[in-house]
TIMAR-441103 format. One record per residue (C-alpha): residue number from 1; x, y, z. Coordinates in pm, whole numbers, padded with zeros to 5 digits. Layout:
REC  num      px      py      pz
REC  NUM       X       Y       Z
...
# end
This chain:
REC  num      px      py      pz
REC    1   01028   03319  -04023
REC    2   00809   03353  -03740
REC    3   00926   03135  -03401
REC    4   00717   02928  -03299
REC    5   00605   02971  -02936
REC    6   00461   02681  -02716
REC    7   00323   02841  -02340
REC    8   00425   02490  -02105
REC    9   00157   02636  -01863
REC   10  -00124   02520  -02112
REC   11  -00013   02167  -02011
REC   12   00121   02199  -01677
REC   13  -00277   02110  -01588
REC   14  -00286   01804  -01760
REC   15  -00291   01506  -01530
REC   16   00024   01266  -01735
REC   17   00212   01129  -01398
REC   18   00095   00859  -01239
REC   19  -00017   00901  -00854
REC   20   00228   00957  -00595
REC   21   00207   00682  -00239
REC   22   00035   01071  -00092
REC   23  -00226   01037  -00297
REC   24  -00285   00656  -00297
REC   25  -00271   00669   00061
REC   26  -00549   00908   00076
REC   27  -00764   00770  -00208
REC   28  -00782   00452   00015
REC   29  -00873   00673   00320
REC   30  -01177   00749   00086
REC   31  -01270   00396   00020
REC   32  -01094   00437  -00338
REC   33  -00926   00092  -00425
REC   34  -00908  -00166  -00688
REC   35  -01146  -00420  -00690
REC   36  -01323  -00589  -00913
REC   37  -01693  -00753  -00815
REC   38  -01638  -01001  -01075
REC   39  -01339  -01201  -00884
REC   40  -01551  -01180  -00607
REC   41  -01758  -01368  -00801
REC   42  -01593  -01615  -00927
REC   43  -01482  -01754  -00513
REC   44  -01785  -01740  -00370
REC   45  -01905  -01917  -00678
REC   46  -01626  -02189  -00665
REC   47  -01568  -02201  -00250
REC   48  -01976  -02222  -00213
REC   49  -01980  -02498  -00501
REC   50  -01689  -02706  -00397
REC   51  -01856  -02699  -00031
REC   52  -02189  -02830  -00187
REC   53  -02044  -03108  -00392
REC   54  -01852  -03206  -00070
REC   55  -02166  -03187   00209
REC   56  -02444  -03274   00030
REC   57  -02413  -03685   00070
REC   58  -02338  -03652   00344
REC   59  -02668  -03468   00548
REC   60  -02828  -03699   00192
REC   61  -02960  -03938   00444
REC   62  -03096  -03718   00687
REC   63  -03313  -03544   00466
REC   64  -03438  -03890   00345
REC   65  -03475  -03993   00766
REC   66  -03686  -03647   00755
REC   67  -03871  -03678   00439
REC   68  -03996  -04065   00615
REC   69  -04048  -03933   00934
REC   70  -04297  -03667   00705
REC   71  -04451  -03895   00516
REC   72  -04570  -04116   00805
REC   73  -04757  -03795   00928
REC   74  -05001  -03814   00668
REC   75  -05152  -04123   00834
REC   76  -05251  -03897   01144
REC   77  -05440  -03599   01220
REC   78  -05296  -03263   01135
REC   79  -05337  -03094   01450
REC   80  -05145  -02723   01581
REC   81  -04950  -02984   01767
REC   82  -04836  -03191   01508
REC   83  -04771  -02900   01263
REC   84  -04541  -02694   01479
REC   85  -04337  -03000   01515
REC   86  -04328  -03033   01161
REC   87  -04262  -02635   01152
REC   88  -03943  -02640   01350
REC   89  -03839  -03062   01217
REC   90  -03800  -02896   00829
REC   91  -03617  -02575   01023
REC   92  -03339  -02802   01182
REC   93  -03270  -02960   00865
REC   94  -03288  -02626   00638
REC   95  -03013  -02483   00890
REC   96  -02843  -02853   00872
REC   97  -02824  -02795   00510
REC   98  -02801  -02496   00420
REC   99  -02621  -02292   00710
REC  100  -02234  -02438   00612
REC  101  -02311  -02337   00294
REC  102  -02408  -02035   00348
REC  103  -02126  -01965   00600
REC  104  -01874  -02051   00386
REC  105  -02004  -01854   00087
REC  106  -02014  -01568   00372
REC  107  -01665  -01619   00470
REC  108  -01554  -01634   00094
REC  109  -01748  -01317   00049
REC  110  -01492  -01142   00252
REC  111  -01162  -01312   00211
REC  112  -01182  -01251  -00186
REC  113  -01240  -00832  -00056
REC  114  -00953  -00851   00208
REC  115  -00724  -01046  -00065
REC  116  -00790  -00739  -00308
REC  117  -00816  -00480  -00121
REC  118  -00631  -00568   00255
REC  119  -00868  -00457   00581
REC  120  -01005  -00149   00533
REC  121  -01326   00045   00720
REC  122  -01414   00370   00616
REC  123  -01695   00626   00599
REC  124  -01695   00775   00326
REC  125  -01914   00629   00165
REC  126  -02134   00699   00406
REC  127  -02151   01049   00430
REC  128  -02425   01265   00270
REC  129  -02283   01449  -00020
REC  130  -02559   01644  -00192
REC  131  -02342   01569  -00549
REC  132  -02565   01234  -00532
REC  133  -02907   01435  -00541
REC  134  -02793   01611  -00920
REC  135  -02950   01457  -01194
REC  136  -02691   01585  -01428
REC  137  -02434   01436  -01215
REC  138  -02621   01134  -01159
REC  139  -02621   01082  -01638
REC  140  -02330   01137  -01639
REC  141  -02234   00802  -01452
REC  142  -02505   00652  -01632
REC  143  -02387   00756  -01906
REC  144  -01979   00768  -01795
REC  145  -01740   00513  -01939
REC  146  -01739   00277  -01655
REC  147  -02161   00257  -01721
REC  148  -02081   00182  -02074
REC  149  -01767  -00125  -02031
REC  150  -01973  -00232  -01728
REC  151  -02276  -00270  -01920
REC  152  -02029  -00508  -02238
REC  153  -01921  -00696  -01949
REC  154  -02283  -00796  -01816
REC  155  -02381  -00809  -02186
REC  156  -02056  -01048  -02273
REC  157  -02063  -01254  -01991
REC  158  -02398  -01327  -02032
REC  159  -02359  -01451  -02386
REC  160  -02053  -01646  -02263
REC  161  -02173  -01825  -01959
REC  162  -02508  -01896  -02149
REC  163  -02304  -02056  -02476
REC  164  -02080  -02234  -02337
REC  165  -02370  -02392  -02081
REC  166  -02591  -02462  -02381
REC  167  -02383  -02630  -02599
REC  168  -02259  -02840  -02293
REC  169  -02613  -02930  -02251
REC  170  -02664  -02980  -02560
REC  171  -02403  -03222  -02629
REC  172  -02569  -03446  -02367
REC  173  -02859  -03533  -02474
REC  174  -02840  -03828  -02628
REC  175  -02820  -03934  -02207
REC  176  -03081  -03745  -02114
REC  177  -03269  -03956  -02378
REC  178  -03183  -04327  -02258
REC  179  -03259  -04173  -01904
REC  180  -03591  -04297  -01823
REC  181  -03474  -04673  -01878
REC  182  -03228  -04612  -01573
REC  183  -03331  -04657  -01240
REC  184  -03371  -04348  -01001
REC  185  -02987  -04367  -00812
REC  186  -02834  -04359  -01200
REC  187  -03049  -04101  -01288
REC  188  -02923  -03881  -01037
REC  189  -02608  -03988  -01042
REC  190  -02528  -03832  -01429
REC  191  -02783  -03573  -01376
REC  192  -02505  -03498  -01080
REC  193  -02194  -03573  -01352
REC  194  -02343  -03343  -01596
REC  195  -02426  -03137  -01370
REC  196  -02045  -03046  -01171
REC  197  -01857  -03091  -01502
REC  198  -02147  -02789  -01618
REC  199  -02053  -02573  -01310
REC  200  -01644  -02642  -01375
REC  201  -01709  -02483  -01771
REC  202  -01874  -02217  -01605
REC  203  -01624  -02084  -01312
REC  204  -01349  -02114  -01630
REC  205  -01513  -01861  -01850
REC  206  -01559  -01659  -01493
REC  207  -01198  -01652  -01389
REC  208  -01085  -01557  -01728
REC  209  -01332  -01260  -01728
REC  210  -01242  -01177  -01365
REC  211  -00943  -01147  -01446
REC  212  -00974  -00889  -01707
REC  213  -01130  -00742  -01515
REC  214  -00940  -00715  -01288
REC  215  -00725  -00600  -01501
REC  216  -00962  -00340  -01645
REC  217  -01005  -00155  -01250
REC  218  -00722  -00150  -01178
REC  219  -00624   00041  -01559
REC  220  -00915   00289  -01448
REC  221  -00807   00333  -01082
REC  222  -00431   00419  -01187
REC  223  -00603   00651  -01494
REC  224  -00848   00836  -01208
REC  225  -00554   00890  -00941
REC  226  -00333   01087  -01240
REC  227  -00172   01381  -01142
REC  228  -00082   01722  -01331
REC  229   00273   01839  -01256
REC  230   00171   02165  -01096
REC  231  -00049   01891  -00826
REC  232   00274   01736  -00789
REC  233   00496   02025  -00714
REC  234   00193   02157  -00398
REC  235   00181   01822  -00295
REC  236   00534   01790  -00220
REC  237   00512   02183  -00141
REC  238   00212   02078   00112
REC  239   00421   01761   00277
REC  240   00806   01835   00221
REC  241   00732   02155   00249
REC  242   00832   02421   00015
REC  243   01171   02432  -00093
REC  244   01235   02774  -00033
REC  245   01145   02792   00310
REC  246   01312   02454   00404
REC  247   01672   02667   00203
REC  248   01584   02894   00469
REC  249   01596   02703   00767
REC  250   01868   02519   00675
REC  251   02103   02856   00596
REC  252   01959   02995   00931
REC  253   02071   02671   01089
REC  254   02399   02712   00933
REC  255   02482   03027   01046
REC  256   02341   02935   01454
REC  257   02586   02650   01400
REC  258   02867   02846   01300
REC  259   02855   03131   01551
REC  260   02780   02828   01791
REC  261   03139   02664   01673
REC  262   03321   03036   01675
REC  263   03229   03042   02016
REC  264   03397   02762   02139
REC  265   03705   02904   01940
REC  266   03801   03139   02213
REC  267   03825   02798   02432
REC  268   04044   02643   02171
REC  269   04403   02438   02247
REC  270   04556   02483   01924
REC  271   04392   02515   01559
REC  272   04585   02319   01282
REC  273   04583   02463   01010
REC  274   04659   02375   00661
REC  275   04765   02611   00586
REC  276   04503   02823   00405
REC  277   04218   02625   00301
REC  278   04151   02447   00618
REC  279   04146   02529   00985
REC  280   04051   02282   01250
REC  281   04044   02384   01643
REC  282   04111   02138   01907
REC  283   04062   02175   02334
REC  284   04239   01918   02570
REC  285   04257   02000   02954
REC  286   04373   01714   03214
REC  287   04002   01669   03285
REC  288   03961   01545   02910
REC  289   03978   01106   02808
REC  290   04113   01262   02448
REC  291   04125   01588   02259
REC  292   03750   01729   02106
REC  293   03759   01917   01817
REC  294   03486   02217   01871
REC  295   03580   02443   01550
REC  296   03606   02360   01190
REC  297   03626   02519   00894
REC  298   03736   02520   00488
REC  299   03811   02867   00338
REC  300   03620   03196   00421
REC  301   03554   03024   00801
REC  302   03922   02877   00795
REC  303   04011   03276   00845
REC  304   03740   03358   01034
REC  305   03865   03068   01271
REC  306   04242   03215   01254
REC  307   04204   03543   01313
REC  308   03977   03412   01619
REC  309   04298   03286   01755
REC  310   04576   03508   01705
REC  311   04307   03725   01874
REC  312   04283   03500   02159
REC  313   04671   03382   02135
REC  314   04583   03070   02032
REC  315   04876   02841   01910
REC  316   04862   02836   01508
REC  317   05003   02477   01395
REC  318   05038   02398   01002
REC  319   04994   02036   00947
REC  320   04875   01990   00628
REC  321   04795   01636   00628
REC  322   04669   01638   00966
REC  323   04421   01938   00905
REC  324   04297   01751   00600
REC  325   04223   01440   00814
REC  326   04122   01609   01108
REC  327   03855   01781   00868
REC  328   03729   01464   00654
REC  329   03680   01224   00914
REC  330   03574   01416   01277
REC  331   03264   01640   01318
REC  332   03247   01945   01535
REC  333   03240   01827   01941
REC  334   03350   01467   01841
REC  335   03708   01297   01984
REC  336   03940   01273   01719
REC  337   03946   00865   01696
REC  338   04271   00663   01795
REC  339   04451   00620   01462
REC  340   04486   01002   01472
REC  341   04648   00999   01885
REC  342   04959   01023   01796
REC  343   04973   01283   01563
REC  344   04765   01540   01757
REC  345   05008   01462   02071
REC  346   05293   01521   01837
REC  347   05112   01894   01808
REC  348   05000   01894   02155
REC  349   05350   01864   02291
REC  350   05459   02192   02096
REC  351   05206   02361   02174
REC  352   05255   02314   02539
REC  353   05654   02344   02491
REC  354   05610   02699   02334
REC  355   05382   02771   02627
REC  356   05628   02692   02852
REC  357   05396   02380   03055
REC  358   05675   02123   02910
# end
């Protein structure tokens, strides 16, 4: 029976993994973010329509006065001076009517972008790129999945909006037929009511399309940033450093720390042992507020500490429980905690007695 051999390297380049936070940050710097133009359209149209609906009744009186004023000029001769005045007045009334609406539209467009992607300033899209002039890449973009989806989305949006608007207006045909019997004010009221309902129905359709489009844009964004396992490894090496190099650096740091620690052992006052597994070197003199742990080791390192202690005539005291506690709770260069004062004092008293200091 033949063995089935699978070369895992063939799959190493497949982009099956989600993008890392670092990859997303780099993509954001380049302007690659989740953004739906449909969301911007919905926010823009909704806020603009609300302002239009609120603002128009306030300026209608000014609008009427303006027309009365213009019609009054028909009884006089139109000179260059009169024409200039009419143009200025026309521009003023247009600014009064359209200014707030345009301002809100501008703010709405900016707010819709900020809500989706936050505040982002990048010059990446302004950089000159010869690949953009490549006709083959241009054709590839035209017939890409994104382009097809955008085309289908535009067709669907046009059909849905057209159907909703046509179906509702078709239902209102009886009202249009009898409007000739109404006054101008009544006809305008009915037209305004029909327009308001039509716009809100269209906006409802656009909101559904915007939600679906944002979901697609998010999916497409995540897909475009997917990484292979090899890319994740390379990124980790770049950010965190090569694991082998880091391991080597840590090993050297441990060696240097061990050497410095061993240099402190000859200055120790006592070495407390387990007796074989642990060795703790403590230093104390009259100028110190508390005994300090200058070296500690386990197994092989413990044996080296004891050898140095014997070589430099440092008293070695066996205390299993105290040795384990000091090794576990006190770091090198730190004074012993208050709760161990009594136990360590007894050891030091024994050492001083041996040396004839008591």
